[in-house]
Residue frames relative to the residue before (quaternion, step in Angstrom):
aa qw qx qy qz dx dy dz
M 1.0000 0.0000 0.0000 0.0000 0.00 0.00 0.00
R 0.4310 -0.7143 0.4909 0.2512 3.56 -0.78 1.02
A 0.5111 -0.6802 0.4444 0.2804 3.55 -0.85 1.03
G 0.6169 0.5825 -0.3497 0.3973 3.62 1.03 -0.67
L 0.6367 0.5276 -0.3277 0.4569 3.58 1.18 -0.49
L 0.6503 0.5029 -0.3063 0.4799 3.57 1.20 -0.52
N 0.2173 0.8293 -0.4762 0.1956 3.55 0.38 1.26
R 0.6652 0.4289 -0.3097 0.5269 3.60 1.23 0.33
R 0.3297 -0.7346 0.5618 0.1895 3.55 -1.07 0.79
I 0.0089 -0.7885 0.6149 -0.0096 3.59 -0.86 0.98
Q 0.3231 -0.7105 0.5932 0.1974 3.50 -1.35 0.32
L 0.2239 -0.7385 0.6200 0.1421 3.56 -1.02 0.86
T 0.0601 -0.8147 0.5767 -0.0009 3.57 -0.79 1.02
R 0.1636 -0.7703 0.6120 0.0734 3.53 -1.24 0.58
R 0.4279 -0.6989 0.5157 0.2500 3.55 -1.03 0.84
I 0.0531 -0.7653 0.6412 0.0171 3.52 -0.98 0.97
E 0.3562 -0.7200 0.5574 0.2100 3.53 -1.12 0.66
K 0.0417 -0.7760 0.6293 -0.0064 3.53 -0.94 0.98
R 0.3608 -0.7097 0.5584 0.2333 3.54 -1.19 0.48
D 0.4088 -0.6969 0.5401 0.2357 3.55 -0.85 1.06
Q 0.4424 -0.7301 0.4610 0.2424 3.59 -0.66 1.14
A 0.6820 0.5032 -0.2937 0.4421 3.57 1.02 -0.78
T 0.8139 0.2725 -0.1209 0.4987 3.59 0.83 -0.96
G 0.4173 -0.7099 0.4698 0.3180 3.59 1.18 -0.42
E 0.4839 0.6766 -0.4186 0.3645 3.57 1.32 0.05
D 0.4376 -0.6644 0.5360 0.2825 3.56 -1.14 0.71
I 0.0777 -0.7903 0.6078 -0.0031 3.56 -0.88 1.03
G 0.2825 -0.7527 0.5727 0.1598 3.54 -0.89 0.97
E 0.0294 -0.7926 0.6088 -0.0177 3.55 -1.00 0.86
W 0.3412 -0.7276 0.5596 0.2025 3.58 -1.00 0.86
V 0.0714 -0.8142 0.5751 -0.0346 3.54 -0.60 1.22
P 0.4188 -0.7009 0.5086 0.2731 3.62 -0.83 0.91
Y 0.1003 -0.7969 0.5920 0.0664 3.56 -1.04 0.79
A 0.8036 0.0590 -0.0604 0.5892 3.60 1.23 -0.12
H 0.1556 -0.7079 0.6790 0.1165 3.53 -1.27 0.65
V 0.0497 0.8257 -0.5538 0.0952 3.58 -0.55 1.16
W 0.4906 -0.6129 0.5247 0.3292 3.52 -1.33 0.37
A 0.0399 -0.8165 0.5753 -0.0287 3.56 -1.00 0.86
Q 0.3411 -0.6362 0.6365 0.2717 3.47 -1.41 0.26
V 0.1960 -0.7740 0.5931 0.1036 3.58 -0.83 0.98
V 0.1413 -0.7720 0.6175 0.0522 3.53 -0.79 1.10
Y 0.2343 -0.7907 0.5539 0.1145 3.55 -0.51 1.21
L 0.1673 -0.7928 0.5826 0.0637 3.56 -0.88 0.98
S 0.3287 -0.7263 0.5630 0.2180 3.55 -1.10 0.64
G 0.7942 0.2706 -0.2136 0.5003 3.57 -1.07 0.66
R 0.5966 -0.5780 0.4317 0.3516 3.53 -1.30 -0.24
E 0.6707 0.4433 -0.3169 0.5033 3.58 1.20 0.36
A 0.1034 -0.7567 0.6403 0.0815 3.52 -1.23 0.53
H 0.2816 -0.7332 0.5901 0.1868 3.53 -1.10 0.67
V 0.0417 0.7936 -0.5994 0.0959 3.52 -0.42 1.27
A 0.8389 -0.0791 0.0033 0.5385 3.57 -0.69 1.14
D 0.6833 -0.5163 0.2635 0.4441 3.57 0.90 1.03
Q 0.6041 0.5009 -0.3841 0.4865 3.57 1.16 0.55
T 0.3742 -0.6970 0.5573 0.2523 3.55 -1.10 0.68
V 0.1088 -0.7896 0.6030 0.0328 3.56 -0.76 1.07
E 0.3095 -0.7769 0.5238 0.1618 3.55 -0.50 1.19
G 0.8388 0.2882 -0.1863 0.4227 3.55 -1.18 0.62
V 0.4908 0.6441 -0.4556 0.3696 3.62 1.16 0.18
D 0.1955 -0.7991 0.5625 0.0821 3.57 -0.73 1.11
Q 0.8037 0.0597 0.0374 0.5908 3.55 0.97 -0.95
V 0.1587 -0.7218 0.6581 0.1440 3.50 -1.29 0.44
F 0.1184 -0.7704 0.6251 0.0402 3.55 -0.88 1.04
R 0.1138 -0.7740 0.6205 0.0548 3.57 -0.88 0.98
I 0.0223 -0.7976 0.6007 -0.0500 3.53 -0.78 1.12
R 0.6178 -0.4875 0.4321 0.4405 3.55 -1.28 0.19
W 0.5988 -0.5856 0.4024 0.3695 3.55 -1.08 0.72
R 0.1030 0.7670 -0.6295 0.0698 3.54 -1.03 0.82
R 0.5043 -0.6576 0.4856 0.2783 3.50 -1.11 0.77
G 0.8078 0.3828 -0.2325 0.3833 3.54 -1.21 0.58
V 0.5070 0.6075 -0.4595 0.4034 3.64 1.17 0.06
V 0.0482 -0.8173 0.5735 -0.0289 3.58 -0.72 1.12
A 0.6751 -0.5253 0.3515 0.3804 3.55 -1.28 0.42
Q 0.6398 0.5373 -0.3339 0.4365 3.60 1.13 -0.46
D 0.5402 0.6146 -0.4015 0.4114 3.60 1.26 -0.18
R 0.2889 -0.7175 0.5990 0.2073 3.54 -1.37 0.08
V 0.3001 -0.6880 0.6279 0.2056 3.49 -1.37 0.43
V 0.1130 -0.7546 0.6403 0.0885 3.56 -1.03 0.80
Y 0.0654 0.7873 -0.6034 0.1088 3.54 -0.72 1.17
E 0.8427 -0.0486 -0.0374 0.5349 3.54 -0.79 1.13
G 0.7363 -0.4586 0.2220 0.4453 3.55 0.93 0.98
R 0.6635 0.4751 -0.3051 0.4910 3.60 1.24 0.04
A 0.3559 -0.7427 0.5338 0.1919 3.56 -1.00 0.89
Y 0.1100 -0.7747 0.6221 0.0279 3.54 -1.11 0.85
D 0.3247 -0.7178 0.5825 0.2002 3.56 -0.96 0.91
I 0.4022 -0.6852 0.5506 0.2562 3.56 -1.05 0.79
I 0.2422 -0.7674 0.5817 0.1184 3.56 -0.88 1.02
G 0.8337 0.0737 -0.0808 0.5413 3.57 -0.63 1.07
L 0.6954 -0.4531 0.3500 0.4343 3.53 -1.31 -0.17
P 0.5267 -0.5883 0.4914 0.3675 3.59 -1.09 0.59
Q 0.3239 -0.7655 0.5311 0.1642 3.57 -0.89 0.97
E 0.3580 -0.7216 0.5556 0.2060 3.56 -0.86 1.02
L 0.1590 -0.7645 0.6192 0.0825 3.57 -0.93 0.93
G 0.8082 0.1251 -0.1309 0.5604 3.54 -0.82 0.99
N 0.6348 -0.4856 0.4100 0.4396 3.54 -1.22 -0.50
R 0.7787 -0.3050 0.1217 0.5346 3.53 0.26 1.39
E 0.3462 0.7355 -0.5052 0.2897 3.55 1.02 0.83
A 0.8093 -0.0563 0.1031 0.5756 3.56 0.90 -0.94
L 0.2748 -0.7021 0.6236 0.2066 3.52 -1.41 0.20
E 0.1997 -0.7405 0.6274 0.1345 3.54 -1.13 0.71
L 0.1241 -0.7919 0.5974 0.0237 3.53 -0.75 1.15
R 0.1652 -0.7692 0.6121 0.0801 3.57 -0.50 1.20
C 0.0265 -0.8458 0.5282 -0.0707 3.54 -0.63 1.16
T 0.1959 -0.7288 0.6381 0.1524 3.49 -1.36 0.38
A 0.5230 -0.6527 0.4528 0.3090 3.56 -0.99 0.84
R 0.4133 -0.6876 0.5437 0.2465 3.55 -1.07 0.80
A 0.4790 -0.6073 0.5434 0.3262 3.51 -1.15 0.66
E 0.5732 -0.5930 0.4225 0.3758 3.56 -1.02 0.68
D 0.3728 -0.7459 0.5162 0.1955 3.58 -0.74 1.15
């Protein structure tokens, strides 16, 4: 992946479960585990064509250098907005890059 295309900074976050000391209730919290450079591919409409397939609900595609451990349950944070990863991250090339197809989260 050409470095010149990686011109946006994103944050990868993962949900961890913690127990509230006062109430004993389990609380989920999104914790950043990586800040990486990415290429942001802007899509129009609510559909994306990926590998000749129509994928409903994809808002953004983020391409990052390949890294181990990125899973579909993670989130991407870009410009203060959270994005859920749709499906498995797609490997591009031979461990050259990952493509993360994402949909914007509704404001919590």
